[in-house]
C-alpha positions as protocol buffer text, in pm:
chain_id: "A"
residue {
  index: 1
  type: MET
  ca { x: 376 y: -571 z: -2489 }
}
residue {
  index: 2
  type: ASP
  ca { x: 749 y: -597 z: -2427 }
}
residue {
  index: 3
  type: ASP
  ca { x: 811 y: -408 z: -2103 }
}
residue {
  index: 4
  type: LEU
  ca { x: 1189 y: -428 z: -2154 }
}
residue {
  index: 5
  type: LYS
  ca { x: 1155 y: -173 z: -2433 }
}
residue {
  index: 6
  type: PHE
  ca { x: 1047 y: 76 z: -2169 }
}
residue {
  index: 7
  type: GLY
  ca { x: 1241 y: -31 z: -1859 }
}
residue {
  index: 8
  type: THR
  ca { x: 1478 y: -279 z: -1696 }
}
residue {
  index: 9
  type: ARG
  ca { x: 1437 y: -577 z: -1467 }
}
residue {
  index: 10
  type: ASN
  ca { x: 1683 y: -665 z: -1190 }
}
residue {
  index: 11
  type: LYS
  ca { x: 1790 y: -1009 z: -1070 }
}
residue {
  index: 12
  type: ARG
  ca { x: 1485 y: -1035 z: -843 }
}
residue {
  index: 13
  type: GLY
  ca { x: 1259 y: -966 z: -1140 }
}
residue {
  index: 14
  type: ASP
  ca { x: 1156 y: -618 z: -1021 }
}
residue {
  index: 15
  type: TRP
  ca { x: 1088 y: -376 z: -1306 }
}
residue {
  index: 16
  type: ALA
  ca { x: 1177 y: -5 z: -1322 }
}
residue {
  index: 17
  type: PRO
  ca { x: 1104 y: 245 z: -1601 }
}
residue {
  index: 18
  type: ASN
  ca { x: 1384 y: 392 z: -1810 }
}
residue {
  index: 19
  type: ALA
  ca { x: 1223 y: 737 z: -1809 }
}
residue {
  index: 20
  type: HIS
  ca { x: 1239 y: 906 z: -1471 }
}
residue {
  index: 21
  type: PRO
  ca { x: 936 y: 1107 z: -1353 }
}
residue {
  index: 22
  type: GLN
  ca { x: 965 y: 1483 z: -1388 }
}
residue {
  index: 23
  type: ILE
  ca { x: 804 y: 1773 z: -1207 }
}
residue {
  index: 24
  type: ALA
  ca { x: 548 y: 1972 z: -1407 }
}
residue {
  index: 25
  type: PHE
  ca { x: 721 y: 2143 z: -1701 }
}
residue {
  index: 26
  type: PHE
  ca { x: 585 y: 2492 z: -1627 }
}
residue {
  index: 27
  type: TRP
  ca { x: 810 y: 2536 z: -1325 }
}
residue {
  index: 28
  type: SER
  ca { x: 1102 y: 2569 z: -1566 }
}
residue {
  index: 29
  type: LYS
  ca { x: 939 y: 2643 z: -1905 }
}
residue {
  index: 30
  type: PRO
  ca { x: 612 y: 2830 z: -1842 }
}
residue {
  index: 31
  type: LEU
  ca { x: 592 y: 2972 z: -2197 }
}
residue {
  index: 32
  type: ASP
  ca { x: 631 y: 2644 z: -2387 }
}
residue {
  index: 33
  type: LEU
  ca { x: 297 y: 2635 z: -2570 }
}
residue {
  index: 34
  type: ARG
  ca { x: 351 y: 2289 z: -2718 }
}
residue {
  index: 35
  type: ALA
  ca { x: 422 y: 2148 z: -2371 }
}
residue {
  index: 36
  type: TRP
  ca { x: 108 y: 2318 z: -2240 }
}
residue {
  index: 37
  type: GLY
  ca { x: -101 y: 2135 z: -2500 }
}
residue {
  index: 38
  type: LYS
  ca { x: 35 y: 1795 z: -2401 }
}
residue {
  index: 39
  type: PHE
  ca { x: 6 y: 1880 z: -2032 }
}
residue {
  index: 40
  type: LEU
  ca { x: -360 y: 1977 z: -2059 }
}
residue {
  index: 41
  type: ILE
  ca { x: -446 y: 1655 z: -2241 }
}
residue {
  index: 42
  type: ASP
  ca { x: -263 y: 1443 z: -1980 }
}
residue {
  index: 43
  type: TYR
  ca { x: -414 y: 1653 z: -1701 }
}
residue {
  index: 44
  type: ILE
  ca { x: -765 y: 1568 z: -1812 }
}
residue {
  index: 45
  type: TRP
  ca { x: -738 y: 1226 z: -1975 }
}
residue {
  index: 46
  type: PRO
  ca { x: -795 y: 961 z: -1860 }
}
residue {
  index: 47
  type: TRP
  ca { x: -784 y: 972 z: -1480 }
}
residue {
  index: 48
  type: ASN
  ca { x: -931 y: 1313 z: -1401 }
}
residue {
  index: 49
  type: ALA
  ca { x: -1194 y: 1258 z: -1669 }
}
residue {
  index: 50
  type: PHE
  ca { x: -1287 y: 931 z: -1497 }
}
residue {
  index: 51
  type: HIS
  ca { x: -1320 y: 1101 z: -1156 }
}
residue {
  index: 52
  type: MET
  ca { x: -1531 y: 1373 z: -1315 }
}
residue {
  index: 53
  type: ALA
  ca { x: -1758 y: 1112 z: -1475 }
}
residue {
  index: 54
  type: VAL
  ca { x: -1802 y: 938 z: -1138 }
}
residue {
  index: 55
  type: THR
  ca { x: -1882 y: 1272 z: -974 }
}
residue {
  index: 56
  type: LEU
  ca { x: -2145 y: 1346 z: -1239 }
}
residue {
  index: 57
  type: ILE
  ca { x: -2308 y: 1009 z: -1172 }
}
residue {
  index: 58
  type: TYR
  ca { x: -2317 y: 1080 z: -798 }
}
residue {
  index: 59
  type: TRP
  ca { x: -2449 y: 1433 z: -852 }
}
residue {
  index: 60
  type: ASN
  ca { x: -2727 y: 1340 z: -1091 }
}
residue {
  index: 61
  type: PHE
  ca { x: -2837 y: 1000 z: -967 }
}
residue {
  index: 62
  type: LEU
  ca { x: -2698 y: 896 z: -628 }
}
residue {
  index: 63
  type: LEU
  ca { x: -2692 y: 1186 z: -384 }
}
residue {
  index: 64
  type: PRO
  ca { x: -2997 y: 1228 z: -157 }
}
residue {
  index: 65
  type: ASP
  ca { x: -3195 y: 1550 z: -212 }
}
residue {
  index: 66
  type: TRP
  ca { x: -3069 y: 1861 z: -39 }
}
residue {
  index: 67
  type: GLU
  ca { x: -3370 y: 1883 z: 194 }
}
residue {
  index: 68
  type: THR
  ca { x: -3287 y: 1535 z: 328 }
}
residue {
  index: 69
  type: MET
  ca { x: -2922 y: 1629 z: 376 }
}
residue {
  index: 70
  type: LYS
  ca { x: -3012 y: 1927 z: 595 }
}
residue {
  index: 71
  type: THR
  ca { x: -3056 y: 1680 z: 881 }
}
residue {
  index: 72
  type: LEU
  ca { x: -2789 y: 1435 z: 990 }
}
residue {
  index: 73
  type: SER
  ca { x: -2934 y: 1086 z: 995 }
}
residue {
  index: 74
  type: TRP
  ca { x: -2822 y: 725 z: 963 }
}
residue {
  index: 75
  type: GLY
  ca { x: -3043 y: 668 z: 660 }
}
residue {
  index: 76
  type: TRP
  ca { x: -2869 y: 880 z: 402 }
}
residue {
  index: 77
  type: ALA
  ca { x: -2528 y: 831 z: 565 }
}
residue {
  index: 78
  type: LEU
  ca { x: -2556 y: 453 z: 526 }
}
residue {
  index: 79
  type: TRP
  ca { x: -2683 y: 498 z: 172 }
}
residue {
  index: 80
  type: LEU
  ca { x: -2367 y: 694 z: 83 }
}
residue {
  index: 81
  type: TYR
  ca { x: -2151 y: 433 z: 256 }
}
residue {
  index: 82
  type: ALA
  ca { x: -2315 y: 167 z: 39 }
}
residue {
  index: 83
  type: VAL
  ca { x: -2267 y: 374 z: -276 }
}
residue {
  index: 84
  type: ASN
  ca { x: -1899 y: 438 z: -198 }
}
residue {
  index: 85
  type: SER
  ca { x: -1845 y: 73 z: -106 }
}
residue {
  index: 86
  type: ILE
  ca { x: -1993 y: -53 z: -431 }
}
residue {
  index: 87
  type: GLY
  ca { x: -1803 y: 203 z: -637 }
}
residue {
  index: 88
  type: ILE
  ca { x: -1471 y: 110 z: -477 }
}
residue {
  index: 89
  type: PHE
  ca { x: -1545 y: -262 z: -510 }
}
residue {
  index: 90
  type: ILE
  ca { x: -1606 y: -218 z: -883 }
}
residue {
  index: 91
  type: MET
  ca { x: -1303 y: 1 z: -948 }
}
residue {
  index: 92
  type: TYR
  ca { x: -1042 y: -148 z: -715 }
}
residue {
  index: 93
  type: GLY
  ca { x: -1184 y: -497 z: -750 }
}
residue {
  index: 94
  type: SER
  ca { x: -1161 y: -490 z: -1129 }
}
residue {
  index: 95
  type: VAL
  ca { x: -790 y: -411 z: -1118 }
}
residue {
  index: 96
  type: GLU
  ca { x: -735 y: -670 z: -844 }
}
residue {
  index: 97
  type: PHE
  ca { x: -929 y: -936 z: -1036 }
}
residue {
  index: 98
  type: PHE
  ca { x: -764 y: -893 z: -1375 }
}
residue {
  index: 99
  type: TYR
  ca { x: -407 y: -803 z: -1279 }
}
residue {
  index: 100
  type: TYR
  ca { x: -356 y: -972 z: -940 }
}
residue {
  index: 101
  type: TRP
  ca { x: -586 y: -1273 z: -941 }
}
residue {
  index: 102
  type: LYS
  ca { x: -610 y: -1362 z: -1310 }
}
residue {
  index: 103
  type: ARG
  ca { x: -266 y: -1200 z: -1372 }
}
residue {
  index: 104
  type: LYS
  ca { x: -357 y: -1119 z: -1730 }
}
residue {
  index: 105
  type: GLN
  ca { x: -21 y: -953 z: -1798 }
}
residue {
  index: 106
  type: GLY
  ca { x: 193 y: -1151 z: -1556 }
}
residue {
  index: 107
  type: THR
  ca { x: 467 y: -931 z: -1412 }
}
residue {
  index: 108
  type: ARG
  ca { x: 509 y: -711 z: -1718 }
}
residue {
  index: 109
  type: PHE
  ca { x: 552 y: -350 z: -1601 }
}
residue {
  index: 110
  type: LYS
  ca { x: 518 y: -467 z: -1236 }
}
residue {
  index: 111
  type: TYR
  ca { x: 757 y: -285 z: -1003 }
}
residue {
  index: 112
  type: ASN
  ca { x: 780 y: -569 z: -752 }
}
residue {
  index: 113
  type: ALA
  ca { x: 789 y: -910 z: -919 }
}
residue {
  index: 114
  type: LYS
  ca { x: 617 y: -1072 z: -621 }
}
residue {
  index: 115
  type: PHE
  ca { x: 242 y: -1067 z: -570 }
}
residue {
  index: 116
  type: PRO
  ca { x: 110 y: -998 z: -217 }
}
residue {
  index: 117
  type: ALA
  ca { x: -64 y: -1338 z: -213 }
}
residue {
  index: 118
  type: GLU
  ca { x: 284 y: -1497 z: -235 }
}
residue {
  index: 119
  type: GLN
  ca { x: 410 y: -1316 z: 77 }
}
residue {
  index: 120
  type: PRO
  ca { x: 218 y: -1410 z: 394 }
}
residue {
  index: 121
  type: SER
  ca { x: 320 y: -1206 z: 699 }
}
residue {
  index: 122
  type: ASP
  ca { x: 227 y: -1176 z: 1066 }
}
residue {
  index: 123
  type: VAL
  ca { x: 186 y: -798 z: 1033 }
}
residue {
  index: 124
  type: PHE
  ca { x: -141 y: -857 z: 847 }
}
residue {
  index: 125
  type: TRP
  ca { x: -471 y: -991 z: 972 }
}
residue {
  index: 126
  type: PHE
  ca { x: -489 y: -1362 z: 889 }
}
residue {
  index: 127
  type: LYS
  ca { x: -129 y: -1325 z: 761 }
}
residue {
  index: 128
  type: SER
  ca { x: -274 y: -1204 z: 431 }
}
residue {
  index: 129
  type: GLN
  ca { x: -211 y: -858 z: 287 }
}
residue {
  index: 130
  type: ASN
  ca { x: -510 y: -889 z: 56 }
}
residue {
  index: 131
  type: ILE
  ca { x: -757 y: -984 z: 330 }
}
residue {
  index: 132
  type: ASP
  ca { x: -611 y: -730 z: 574 }
}
residue {
  index: 133
  type: ASN
  ca { x: -619 y: -445 z: 322 }
}
residue {
  index: 134
  type: PHE
  ca { x: -970 y: -532 z: 203 }
}
residue {
  index: 135
  type: LEU
  ca { x: -1113 y: -542 z: 555 }
}
residue {
  index: 136
  type: ARG
  ca { x: -937 y: -222 z: 665 }
}
residue {
  index: 137
  type: SER
  ca { x: -1069 y: -47 z: 354 }
}
residue {
  index: 138
  type: TYR
  ca { x: -1428 y: -135 z: 440 }
}
residue {
  index: 139
  type: LEU
  ca { x: -1408 y: -112 z: 820 }
}
residue {
  index: 140
  type: SER
  ca { x: -1210 y: 212 z: 827 }
}
residue {
  index: 141
  type: GLY
  ca { x: -1118 y: 368 z: 493 }
}
residue {
  index: 142
  type: ILE
  ca { x: -1462 y: 395 z: 335 }
}
residue {
  index: 143
  type: VAL
  ca { x: -1629 y: 458 z: 673 }
}
residue {
  index: 144
  type: PHE
  ca { x: -1428 y: 773 z: 742 }
}
residue {
  index: 145
  type: TRP
  ca { x: -1440 y: 883 z: 377 }
}
residue {
  index: 146
  type: THR
  ca { x: -1820 y: 867 z: 406 }
}
residue {
  index: 147
  type: LEU
  ca { x: -1813 y: 1054 z: 739 }
}
residue {
  index: 148
  type: VAL
  ca { x: -1622 y: 1339 z: 577 }
}
residue {
  index: 149
  type: GLU
  ca { x: -1860 y: 1331 z: 280 }
}
residue {
  index: 150
  type: VAL
  ca { x: -2169 y: 1346 z: 499 }
}
residue {
  index: 151
  type: LEU
  ca { x: -2036 y: 1640 z: 701 }
}
residue {
  index: 152
  type: MET
  ca { x: -1939 y: 1827 z: 385 }
}
residue {
  index: 153
  type: LEU
  ca { x: -2279 y: 1781 z: 221 }
}
residue {
  index: 154
  type: TRP
  ca { x: -2461 y: 1869 z: 545 }
}
residue {
  index: 155
  type: CYS
  ca { x: -2267 y: 2197 z: 567 }
}
residue {
  index: 156
  type: PHE
  ca { x: -2357 y: 2289 z: 210 }
}
residue {
  index: 157
  type: ALA
  ca { x: -2721 y: 2184 z: 251 }
}
residue {
  index: 158
  type: ASN
  ca { x: -2758 y: 2418 z: 549 }
}
residue {
  index: 159
  type: ASN
  ca { x: -2566 y: 2704 z: 383 }
}
residue {
  index: 160
  type: TYR
  ca { x: -2309 y: 2705 z: 661 }
}
residue {
  index: 161
  type: VAL
  ca { x: -2042 y: 2772 z: 395 }
}
residue {
  index: 162
  type: TRP
  ca { x: -2016 y: 2961 z: 67 }
}
residue {
  index: 163
  type: TRP
  ca { x: -2213 y: 2793 z: -211 }
}
residue {
  index: 164
  type: LEU
  ca { x: -2130 y: 2979 z: -530 }
}
residue {
  index: 165
  type: ASN
  ca { x: -2361 y: 2953 z: -828 }
}
residue {
  index: 166
  type: PRO
  ca { x: -2177 y: 2870 z: -1155 }
}
residue {
  index: 167
  type: ALA
  ca { x: -2389 y: 3124 z: -1344 }
}
residue {
  index: 168
  type: ASP
  ca { x: -2274 y: 3402 z: -1112 }
}
residue {
  index: 169
  type: HIS
  ca { x: -1910 y: 3298 z: -1063 }
}
residue {
  index: 170
  type: PRO
  ca { x: -1812 y: 3091 z: -1371 }
}
residue {
  index: 171
  type: TYR
  ca { x: -1444 y: 3192 z: -1386 }
}
residue {
  index: 172
  type: TRP
  ca { x: -1368 y: 3144 z: -1018 }
}
residue {
  index: 173
  type: LEU
  ca { x: -1539 y: 2804 z: -1008 }
}
residue {
  index: 174
  type: LEU
  ca { x: -1363 y: 2696 z: -1327 }
}
residue {
  index: 175
  type: PHE
  ca { x: -1036 y: 2794 z: -1161 }
}
residue {
  index: 176
  type: MET
  ca { x: -1129 y: 2597 z: -846 }
}
residue {
  index: 177
  type: LEU
  ca { x: -1222 y: 2297 z: -1059 }
}
residue {
  index: 178
  type: PHE
  ca { x: -893 y: 2315 z: -1246 }
}
residue {
  index: 179
  type: MET
  ca { x: -700 y: 2344 z: -918 }
}
residue {
  index: 180
  type: THR
  ca { x: -850 y: 2041 z: -745 }
}
residue {
  index: 181
  type: PRO
  ca { x: -554 y: 1810 z: -829 }
}
residue {
  index: 182
  type: ALA
  ca { x: -312 y: 2078 z: -707 }
}
residue {
  index: 183
  type: ILE
  ca { x: -508 y: 2117 z: -383 }
}
residue {
  index: 184
  type: HIS
  ca { x: -494 y: 1740 z: -341 }
}
residue {
  index: 185
  type: GLU
  ca { x: -115 y: 1734 z: -383 }
}
residue {
  index: 186
  type: VAL
  ca { x: -54 y: 2018 z: -135 }
}
residue {
  index: 187
  type: ASN
  ca { x: -289 y: 1872 z: 126 }
}
residue {
  index: 188
  type: PHE
  ca { x: -150 y: 1521 z: 80 }
}
residue {
  index: 189
  type: PHE
  ca { x: 211 y: 1634 z: 114 }
}
residue {
  index: 190
  type: PHE
  ca { x: 163 y: 1814 z: 444 }
}
residue {
  index: 191
  type: ILE
  ca { x: -64 y: 1562 z: 618 }
}
residue {
  index: 192
  type: HIS
  ca { x: 152 y: 1277 z: 485 }
}
residue {
  index: 193
  type: ARG
  ca { x: 472 y: 1437 z: 610 }
}
residue {
  index: 194
  type: LEU
  ca { x: 303 y: 1500 z: 946 }
}
residue {
  index: 195
  type: ILE
  ca { x: 214 y: 1136 z: 1002 }
}
residue {
  index: 196
  type: HIS
  ca { x: 573 y: 1037 z: 928 }
}
residue {
  index: 197
  type: VAL
  ca { x: 677 y: 1207 z: 1252 }
}
residue {
  index: 198
  type: PRO
  ca { x: 802 y: 904 z: 1452 }
}
residue {
  index: 199
  type: ILE
  ca { x: 531 y: 890 z: 1720 }
}
residue {
  index: 200
  type: LEU
  ca { x: 250 y: 943 z: 1466 }
}
residue {
  index: 201
  type: TYR
  ca { x: 409 y: 698 z: 1226 }
}
residue {
  index: 202
  type: LYS
  ca { x: 425 y: 430 z: 1495 }
}
residue {
  index: 203
  type: TRP
  ca { x: 62 y: 459 z: 1605 }
}
residue {
  index: 204
  type: ILE
  ca { x: -108 y: 570 z: 1284 }
}
residue {
  index: 205
  type: HIS
  ca { x: 74 y: 554 z: 951 }
}
residue {
  index: 206
  type: SER
  ca { x: 263 y: 227 z: 1003 }
}
residue {
  index: 207
  type: ILE
  ca { x: -60 y: 38 z: 931 }
}
residue {
  index: 208
  type: HIS
  ca { x: -60 y: 167 z: 574 }
}
residue {
  index: 209
  type: HIS
  ca { x: 313 y: 107 z: 534 }
}
residue {
  index: 210
  type: ASN
  ca { x: 282 y: -260 z: 627 }
}
residue {
  index: 211
  type: SER
  ca { x: 207 y: -295 z: 256 }
}
residue {
  index: 212
  type: ILE
  ca { x: 561 y: -247 z: 127 }
}
residue {
  index: 213
  type: ASN
  ca { x: 451 y: -411 z: -197 }
}
residue {
  index: 214
  type: PRO
  ca { x: 121 y: -223 z: -246 }
}
residue {
  index: 215
  type: SER
  ca { x: -172 y: -352 z: -447 }
}
residue {
  index: 216
  type: PRO
  ca { x: -518 y: -206 z: -517 }
}
residue {
  index: 217
  type: TRP
  ca { x: -671 y: -288 z: -178 }
}
residue {
  index: 218
  type: SER
  ca { x: -376 y: -114 z: -8 }
}
residue {
  index: 219
  type: SER
  ca { x: -508 y: 220 z: -134 }
}
residue {
  index: 220
  type: LEU
  ca { x: -754 y: 288 z: 150 }
}
residue {
  index: 221
  type: SER
  ca { x: -608 y: 50 z: 406 }
}
residue {
  index: 222
  type: MET
  ca { x: -534 y: 312 z: 670 }
}
residue {
  index: 223
  type: HIS
  ca { x: -573 y: 396 z: 1038 }
}
residue {
  index: 224
  type: PRO
  ca { x: -902 y: 586 z: 1096 }
}
residue {
  index: 225
  type: ILE
  ca { x: -718 y: 906 z: 1187 }
}
residue {
  index: 226
  type: GLU
  ca { x: -512 y: 892 z: 869 }
}
residue {
  index: 227
  type: THR
  ca { x: -823 y: 829 z: 663 }
}
residue {
  index: 228
  type: PHE
  ca { x: -1001 y: 1128 z: 820 }
}
residue {
  index: 229
  type: LEU
  ca { x: -701 y: 1354 z: 753 }
}
residue {
  index: 230
  type: TYR
  ca { x: -654 y: 1225 z: 399 }
}
residue {
  index: 231
  type: HIS
  ca { x: -1015 y: 1282 z: 294 }
}
residue {
  index: 232
  type: GLY
  ca { x: -1015 y: 1608 z: 491 }
}
residue {
  index: 233
  type: VAL
  ca { x: -879 y: 1767 z: 173 }
}
residue {
  index: 234
  type: VAL
  ca { x: -1244 y: 1855 z: 113 }
}
residue {
  index: 235
  type: TRP
  ca { x: -1232 y: 2110 z: 397 }
}
residue {
  index: 236
  type: TRP
  ca { x: -1055 y: 2344 z: 156 }
}
residue {
  index: 237
  type: HIS
  ca { x: -1393 y: 2388 z: -12 }
}
residue {
  index: 238
  type: LEU
  ca { x: -1557 y: 2485 z: 315 }
}
residue {
  index: 239
  type: VAL
  ca { x: -1300 y: 2761 z: 371 }
}
residue {
  index: 240
  type: LEU
  ca { x: -1260 y: 2893 z: 17 }
}
residue {
  index: 241
  type: PRO
  ca { x: -1568 y: 3006 z: -179 }
}
residue {
  index: 242
  type: SER
  ca { x: -1667 y: 2695 z: -371 }
}
residue {
  index: 243
  type: ASN
  ca { x: -1947 y: 2468 z: -476 }
}
residue {
  index: 244
  type: PRO
  ca { x: -2058 y: 2122 z: -349 }
}
residue {
  index: 245
  type: PHE
  ca { x: -2006 y: 1965 z: -691 }
}
residue {
  index: 246
  type: ILE
  ca { x: -1641 y: 2069 z: -694 }
}
residue {
  index: 247
  type: ALA
  ca { x: -1604 y: 1958 z: -331 }
}
residue {
  index: 248
  type: LEU
  ca { x: -1745 y: 1616 z: -424 }
}
residue {
  index: 249
  type: TYR
  ca { x: -1503 y: 1596 z: -717 }
}
residue {
  index: 250
  type: GLN
  ca { x: -1219 y: 1679 z: -477 }
}
residue {
  index: 251
  type: LEU
  ca { x: -1331 y: 1396 z: -250 }
}
residue {
  index: 252
  type: HIS
  ca { x: -1336 y: 1151 z: -541 }
}
residue {
  index: 253
  type: LEU
  ca { x: -983 y: 1248 z: -641 }
}
residue {
  index: 254
  type: ALA
  ca { x: -885 y: 1127 z: -294 }
}
residue {
  index: 255
  type: GLY
  ca { x: -1111 y: 822 z: -261 }
}
residue {
  index: 256
  type: TYR
  ca { x: -1113 y: 675 z: -610 }
}
residue {
  index: 257
  type: GLY
  ca { x: -782 y: 836 z: -701 }
}
residue {
  index: 258
  type: ALA
  ca { x: -596 y: 662 z: -417 }
}
residue {
  index: 259
  type: LEU
  ca { x: -581 y: 361 z: -645 }
}
residue {
  index: 260
  type: ASN
  ca { x: -329 y: 526 z: -878 }
}
residue {
  index: 261
  type: GLY
  ca { x: -37 y: 516 z: -637 }
}
residue {
  index: 262
  type: HIS
  ca { x: -105 y: 158 z: -529 }
}
residue {
  index: 263
  type: ILE
  ca { x: -171 y: -27 z: -855 }
}
residue {
  index: 264
  type: GLY
  ca { x: 182 y: -172 z: -847 }
}
residue {
  index: 265
  type: PHE
  ca { x: 214 y: -163 z: -1227 }
}
residue {
  index: 266
  type: ASP
  ca { x: 358 y: 121 z: -1432 }
}
residue {
  index: 267
  type: THR
  ca { x: 127 y: 34 z: -1721 }
}
residue {
  index: 268
  type: LEU
  ca { x: -191 y: -169 z: -1743 }
}
residue {
  index: 269
  type: GLU
  ca { x: -237 y: -353 z: -2071 }
}
residue {
  index: 270
  type: LEU
  ca { x: -605 y: -296 z: -2144 }
}
residue {
  index: 271
  type: THR
  ca { x: -556 y: -474 z: -2476 }
}
residue {
  index: 272
  type: GLU
  ca { x: -248 y: -575 z: -2673 }
}
residue {
  index: 273
  type: ASP
  ca { x: -215 y: -227 z: -2821 }
}
residue {
  index: 274
  type: LYS
  ca { x: -396 y: -8 z: -2564 }
}
residue {
  index: 275
  type: PRO
  ca { x: -181 y: 65 z: -2258 }
}
residue {
  index: 276
  type: LEU
  ca { x: -298 y: 273 z: -1962 }
}
residue {
  index: 277
  type: THR
  ca { x: -29 y: 464 z: -1773 }
}
residue {
  index: 278
  type: THR
  ca { x: -87 y: 453 z: -1398 }
}
residue {
  index: 279
  type: HIS
  ca { x: 143 y: 727 z: -1259 }
}
residue {
  index: 280
  type: ALA
  ca { x: 215 y: 486 z: -972 }
}
residue {
  index: 281
  type: TYR
  ca { x: 595 y: 491 z: -968 }
}
residue {
  index: 282
  type: LEU
  ca { x: 663 y: 783 z: -733 }
}
residue {
  index: 283
  type: HIS
  ca { x: 430 y: 652 z: -465 }
}
residue {
  index: 284
  type: TYR
  ca { x: 558 y: 299 z: -512 }
}
residue {
  index: 285
  type: LEU
  ca { x: 906 y: 434 z: -430 }
}
residue {
  index: 286
  type: HIS
  ca { x: 758 y: 592 z: -118 }
}
residue {
  index: 287
  type: HIS
  ca { x: 629 y: 253 z: -4 }
}
residue {
  index: 288
  type: LYS
  ca { x: 967 y: 100 z: -86 }
}
residue {
  index: 289
  type: TYR
  ca { x: 1188 y: 362 z: 82 }
}
residue {
  index: 290
  type: PHE
  ca { x: 945 y: 523 z: 332 }
}
residue {
  index: 291
  type: GLU
  ca { x: 1106 y: 869 z: 355 }
}
residue {
  index: 292
  type: VAL
  ca { x: 1075 y: 1001 z: 0 }
}
residue {
  index: 293
  type: ASN
  ca { x: 794 y: 1129 z: -223 }
}
residue {
  index: 294
  type: TYR
  ca { x: 542 y: 1244 z: 36 }
}
residue {
  index: 295
  type: GLY
  ca { x: 338 y: 1433 z: -223 }
}
residue {
  index: 296
  type: GLY
  ca { x: 200 y: 1362 z: -567 }
}
residue {
  index: 297
  type: ASP
  ca { x: 331 y: 1359 z: -923 }
}
residue {
  index: 298
  type: GLY
  ca { x: 522 y: 1687 z: -913 }
}
residue {
  index: 299
  type: LEU
  ca { x: 236 y: 1912 z: -1018 }
}
residue {
  index: 300
  type: ILE
  ca { x: 321 y: 2115 z: -708 }
}
residue {
  index: 301
  type: PRO
  ca { x: 680 y: 1994 z: -652 }
}
residue {
  index: 302
  type: LEU
  ca { x: 695 y: 2017 z: -273 }
}
residue {
  index: 303
  type: ASP
  ca { x: 908 y: 1702 z: -252 }
}
residue {
  index: 304
  type: LYS
  ca { x: 1160 y: 1865 z: -484 }
}
residue {
  index: 305
  type: TRP
  ca { x: 1163 y: 2187 z: -285 }
}
residue {
  index: 306
  type: PHE
  ca { x: 1196 y: 2012 z: 53 }
}
residue {
  index: 307
  type: GLY
  ca { x: 1455 y: 1759 z: -66 }
}
residue {
  index: 308
  type: TYR
  ca { x: 1243 y: 1442 z: -59 }
}
residue {
  index: 309
  type: TRP
  ca { x: 1218 y: 1386 z: -436 }
}
residue {
  index: 310
  type: HIS
  ca { x: 1314 y: 1038 z: -556 }
}
residue {
  index: 311
  type: ASP
  ca { x: 1261 y: 966 z: -924 }
}
residue {
  index: 312
  type: GLY
  ca { x: 1430 y: 624 z: -930 }
}
residue {
  index: 313
  type: SER
  ca { x: 1762 y: 757 z: -1059 }
}
residue {
  index: 314
  type: LYS
  ca { x: 2105 y: 677 z: -913 }
}
residue {
  index: 315
  type: GLU
  ca { x: 2145 y: 1042 z: -819 }
}
residue {
  index: 316
  type: ALA
  ca { x: 1820 y: 1040 z: -621 }
}
residue {
  index: 317
  type: GLN
  ca { x: 1924 y: 716 z: -450 }
}
residue {
  index: 318
  type: ALA
  ca { x: 2258 y: 874 z: -351 }
}
residue {
  index: 319
  type: ARG
  ca { x: 2080 y: 1180 z: -205 }
}
residue {
  index: 320
  type: MET
  ca { x: 1846 y: 957 z: -6 }
}
residue {
  index: 321
  type: ASP
  ca { x: 2134 y: 744 z: 123 }
}
residue {
  index: 322
  type: ALA
  ca { x: 2328 y: 1055 z: 228 }
}
residue {
  index: 323
  type: ARG
  ca { x: 2025 y: 1192 z: 411 }
}
residue {
  index: 324
  type: TYR
  ca { x: 1980 y: 859 z: 587 }
}
residue {
  index: 325
  type: GLN
  ca { x: 2346 y: 851 z: 696 }
}
residue {
  index: 326
  type: LYS
  ca { x: 2310 y: 1199 z: 846 }
}
residue {
  index: 327
  type: LYS
  ca { x: 2001 y: 1083 z: 1031 }
}
residue {
  index: 328
  type: VAL
  ca { x: 2185 y: 780 z: 1171 }
}
residue {
  index: 329
  type: ALA
  ca { x: 2478 y: 1001 z: 1275 }
}
residue {
  index: 330
  type: ARG
  ca { x: 2243 y: 1236 z: 1462 }
}
residue {
  index: 331
  type: MET
  ca { x: 2078 y: 943 z: 1641 }
}
residue {
  index: 332
  type: ASN
  ca { x: 2413 y: 794 z: 1736 }
}
residue {
  index: 333
  type: ALA
  ca { x: 2537 y: 1129 z: 1866 }
}
residue {
  index: 334
  type: LYS
  ca { x: 2219 y: 1173 z: 2070 }
}
residue {
  index: 335
  type: ASN
  ca { x: 2249 y: 823 z: 2218 }
}
residue {
  index: 336
  type: ALA
  ca { x: 2617 y: 882 z: 2302 }
}
residue {
  index: 337
  type: SER
  ca { x: 2544 y: 1209 z: 2480 }
}
residue {
  index: 338
  type: SER
  ca { x: 2270 y: 1052 z: 2690 }
}
residue {
  index: 339
  type: ALA
  ca { x: 2478 y: 748 z: 2786 }
}
């Protein structure tokens, strides 16, 4: 595919899309029925459908029985860690293998023309972003994801929280299922903005932001506290009346879905005529500029409402630069007054 039909490349070879991301249409045109049809298709296919399929596999074949999960034990906890580890290795590893190691489409549709393997740095273990991110994913990211998962399932198994039966509450549970991506965006925005507070950023979130040029293994390369907060989105389903299947789906949107923002490509060429849109651009801009796009894709446009939205346009860049200049002026004034 010719990526220059869909975007531009600067002198460094970095690619950017021509079309700027938009917040969900219904915030301005809620009665546009044609737009609703397109939205619902994009909402389900392919990414949410994939996460649903993975959840169905877990639910039917991989979860221990509920009697076992009534008691906390290393046995079933380690089993789930192994399951999550293998699942992430297959999903993240496939993208890494084909698009970063084999480089099957070169730098077409790649935001940053460099590959992490070409940029050794002392901020990473063994000076390698790939090795660092891989090890942090397995020593921290998947560990704390599994911890959250085990606690969630244990609570449901012991009926410590509402467990609604789909036959008795079909409409409410369908609503909760439909709202899982929205819950993810709201939770992600607020915990993400929290860990950008300077002291928390320094000790916690900076580890994730070492990967300025993110790649698949960057997705879960986080400090343990950040990982616990990120996957803690599942606690919503312990507070609101819900169901463990929906809670597990919510957890997979976080764990498996973290890949989307870190793929590094706007489009993956599955074949010559079958592209897969990644929805990675907004989060890529967050890694590039640090203080924009704390939330998701604009389903719940908190970044827009709070003034952090950056869609790659010149206008958004000017707003970010102006906000940064005000921040510098405040810091300089504070330093002058304390001198």
